[in-house]
C-alpha positions as CSV (number, residue, x, y, z in Angstrom):
1,X,68.0,-60.4,-19.9
2,X,68.8,-63.1,-17.3
3,X,70.7,-60.6,-15.2
4,X,67.6,-58.2,-15.3
5,X,65.4,-61.1,-14.1
6,X,67.8,-61.8,-11.3
7,X,67.6,-58.1,-10.2
8,X,63.8,-58.2,-10.4
9,X,63.7,-61.3,-8.2
10,X,66.0,-59.7,-5.6
11,X,63.9,-56.6,-5.5
12,X,60.7,-58.7,-5.1
13,X,62.4,-60.8,-2.4
14,X,63.5,-57.7,-0.5
15,X,60.0,-56.1,-0.7
16,X,58.4,-59.4,0.5
17,X,60.9,-59.5,3.4
18,X,60.1,-55.9,4.4
19,X,56.3,-56.6,4.2
20,X,56.6,-59.8,6.3
21,X,58.6,-57.8,8.9
22,X,55.8,-55.3,9.4
23,X,53.2,-58.1,9.7
24,X,55.4,-59.7,12.4
25,X,55.6,-56.5,14.4
26,X,52.0,-55.4,14.2
27,X,50.5,-57.9,16.6
28,X,52.9,-56.7,19.3
29,X,53.1,-52.9,18.6
30,X,50.7,-50.2,17.4
31,X,51.3,-49.0,13.9
32,X,51.8,-45.4,15.1
33,X,54.6,-46.6,17.4
34,X,56.5,-48.6,14.8
35,X,59.5,-47.0,13.3
36,X,61.4,-47.7,10.0
37,X,64.3,-48.9,12.2
38,X,62.0,-51.5,13.8
39,X,60.9,-52.8,10.4
40,X,64.5,-52.8,9.1
41,X,65.8,-54.7,12.1
42,X,63.0,-57.2,11.9
43,X,63.8,-57.7,8.1
44,X,67.5,-57.8,8.8
45,X,68.3,-55.0,6.4
46,X,69.6,-51.4,6.9
47,X,67.4,-48.3,6.6
48,X,68.9,-47.3,3.3
49,X,67.6,-50.6,1.8
50,X,64.1,-49.9,3.2
51,X,64.1,-46.4,1.7
52,X,65.2,-47.8,-1.6
53,X,61.9,-49.5,-1.8
54,X,59.4,-47.4,0.2
55,X,59.1,-43.7,1.1
56,X,58.0,-44.5,4.7
57,X,56.0,-47.0,6.7
58,X,52.7,-45.6,5.4
59,X,53.9,-46.1,1.9
60,X,54.8,-49.7,2.8
61,X,51.4,-50.4,4.3
62,X,49.6,-48.8,1.3
63,X,51.6,-50.9,-1.1
64,X,50.8,-54.1,0.8
65,X,47.1,-53.3,0.9
66,X,46.9,-52.3,-2.8
67,X,48.8,-55.4,-3.9
68,X,46.4,-57.7,-2.1
69,X,43.3,-56.0,-3.4
70,X,44.7,-55.9,-7.0
71,X,45.4,-59.7,-6.7
72,X,41.8,-60.3,-5.4
73,X,40.4,-58.3,-8.4
74,X,42.6,-60.2,-10.8
75,X,41.5,-63.6,-9.3
76,X,37.8,-62.6,-9.7
77,X,38.4,-61.4,-13.3
78,X,39.8,-64.9,-14.1
79,X,36.4,-66.3,-13.1
80,X,34.5,-63.6,-14.9
81,X,32.8,-66.2,-17.2
82,X,31.0,-67.6,-14.1
83,X,29.5,-64.3,-13.1
84,X,26.9,-64.1,-15.9
85,X,24.4,-66.3,-14.1
86,X,23.0,-66.8,-10.7
87,X,24.7,-69.4,-8.5
88,X,22.9,-72.6,-7.6
89,X,22.0,-73.7,-4.1
90,X,24.8,-76.3,-4.0
91,X,27.6,-74.3,-5.5
92,X,29.1,-71.2,-3.9
93,X,28.9,-67.9,-5.6
94,X,32.3,-67.3,-7.4
95,X,32.7,-63.9,-5.6
96,X,32.4,-65.5,-2.2
97,X,34.6,-68.5,-3.3
98,X,37.4,-66.3,-4.6
99,X,37.2,-64.0,-1.5
100,X,37.5,-66.8,1.1
101,X,40.1,-68.7,-0.9
102,X,42.2,-65.5,-1.3
103,X,41.9,-64.7,2.4
104,X,43.0,-68.2,3.4
105,X,46.0,-68.1,1.0
106,X,47.1,-64.7,2.5
107,X,45.9,-65.5,6.1
108,X,48.7,-63.7,8.0
109,X,48.1,-60.5,6.1
110,X,44.3,-60.6,6.6
111,X,44.4,-61.7,10.2
112,X,46.5,-58.7,11.0
113,X,44.6,-56.2,8.8
114,X,41.1,-57.4,9.7
115,X,41.5,-58.2,13.4
116,X,44.1,-55.5,14.3
117,X,43.3,-53.0,11.4
118,X,46.4,-51.0,11.8
119,X,45.7,-48.6,8.9
120,X,42.5,-47.4,10.5
121,X,40.6,-47.5,7.2
122,X,41.3,-51.0,6.0
123,X,37.8,-52.3,6.6
124,X,36.4,-49.3,4.7
125,X,38.6,-50.1,1.8
126,X,37.7,-53.7,1.9
127,X,34.0,-52.7,2.1
128,X,34.4,-50.7,-1.2
129,X,36.1,-53.7,-2.9
130,X,33.2,-56.0,-2.0
131,X,30.6,-53.5,-3.0
132,X,32.3,-53.1,-6.4
133,X,32.3,-56.9,-6.9
134,X,28.6,-57.2,-6.3
135,X,27.8,-54.0,-8.2
136,X,29.6,-55.5,-11.2
137,X,27.5,-58.7,-10.7
138,X,24.3,-56.8,-10.8
139,X,25.4,-55.0,-13.9
140,X,26.5,-58.2,-15.7
141,X,23.2,-59.9,-14.9
142,X,21.3,-56.9,-16.2
143,X,19.0,-57.1,-13.1
144,X,16.7,-54.2,-12.5
145,X,17.2,-53.5,-8.8
146,X,13.8,-52.3,-7.5
147,X,12.8,-53.8,-4.1
148,X,15.5,-52.2,-2.0
149,X,17.6,-49.1,-2.7
150,X,20.9,-50.2,-4.3
151,X,23.2,-48.4,-1.8
152,X,21.5,-50.1,1.1
153,X,21.6,-53.5,-0.6
154,X,25.3,-53.2,-1.3
155,X,26.0,-51.9,2.2
156,X,24.2,-54.9,3.6
157,X,26.1,-57.4,1.5
158,X,29.5,-55.8,2.1
159,X,29.3,-55.1,5.8
160,X,27.7,-58.5,6.6
161,X,30.4,-60.2,4.6
162,X,33.2,-58.3,6.4
163,X,31.6,-59.2,9.7
164,X,31.6,-62.9,8.8
165,X,35.2,-62.7,7.6
166,X,36.2,-61.1,10.9
167,X,34.4,-63.9,12.9
168,X,35.9,-66.6,10.6
169,X,39.5,-65.4,11.2
170,X,38.9,-64.8,14.9
171,X,37.6,-68.4,15.2
172,X,40.8,-69.7,13.5
173,X,38.9,-70.7,10.3
174,X,36.9,-73.5,11.8
175,X,35.1,-74.0,8.5
176,X,36.7,-74.3,5.0
177,X,36.5,-71.4,2.5
178,X,34.2,-73.5,0.4
179,X,31.8,-74.0,3.3
180,X,31.8,-70.3,4.2
181,X,31.2,-69.3,0.6
182,X,28.4,-71.8,0.2
183,X,26.6,-70.7,3.3
184,X,26.7,-67.0,2.3
185,X,25.5,-68.0,-1.1
186,X,22.6,-69.9,0.4
187,X,21.6,-67.0,2.7
188,X,21.7,-64.7,-0.3
189,X,19.5,-67.1,-2.4
190,X,17.0,-67.8,0.4
191,X,16.8,-64.4,2.1
192,X,17.1,-63.9,5.8
193,X,13.7,-65.0,6.9
194,X,13.6,-68.2,4.8
195,X,17.1,-69.0,6.1
196,X,15.6,-68.8,9.6
197,X,12.9,-71.3,8.6
198,X,10.1,-68.8,8.2
199,X,7.6,-69.7,5.4
200,X,7.5,-66.5,3.4
């Protein structure tokens, strides 16, 4: 049993090393130009070790993205009990809080994926994850969504959130995750025009 745990840890460590190697290369070389040899050399392993864990570089990238999104969904599920009511003006929405905390914890990955976007469809996948989070929120609250078509509302939330995340990372995270989550919560509660100071 202990021996099995040791093997599992070695496998995990090797996969992490390979993933980190790709993240180190991506800021300097386009994904289409990166070879398995490049990744193996950066990770200080041979090609056979790489192929023992991944089919090719696309499989590696897909695995990295899936792992992060699964972790994000798991973190949100752990705060599920807080999603049954609307957030207050002075506390960030748990969805925004989890999202920004998660991005900060895995900053290197998100900086590369959001700002460089090597997969070509990463932002689209992230958009779907955020849409699903808020669709679940609407379902849990039992709200009847009438004023704006649901697909447009979810598009607005997800695309604007991704835009803010992009700017936050590009600006080297000047503000804390809590601050960012709280401001997005307040904009959501107030609505755009009230947030601008208009008396509606």
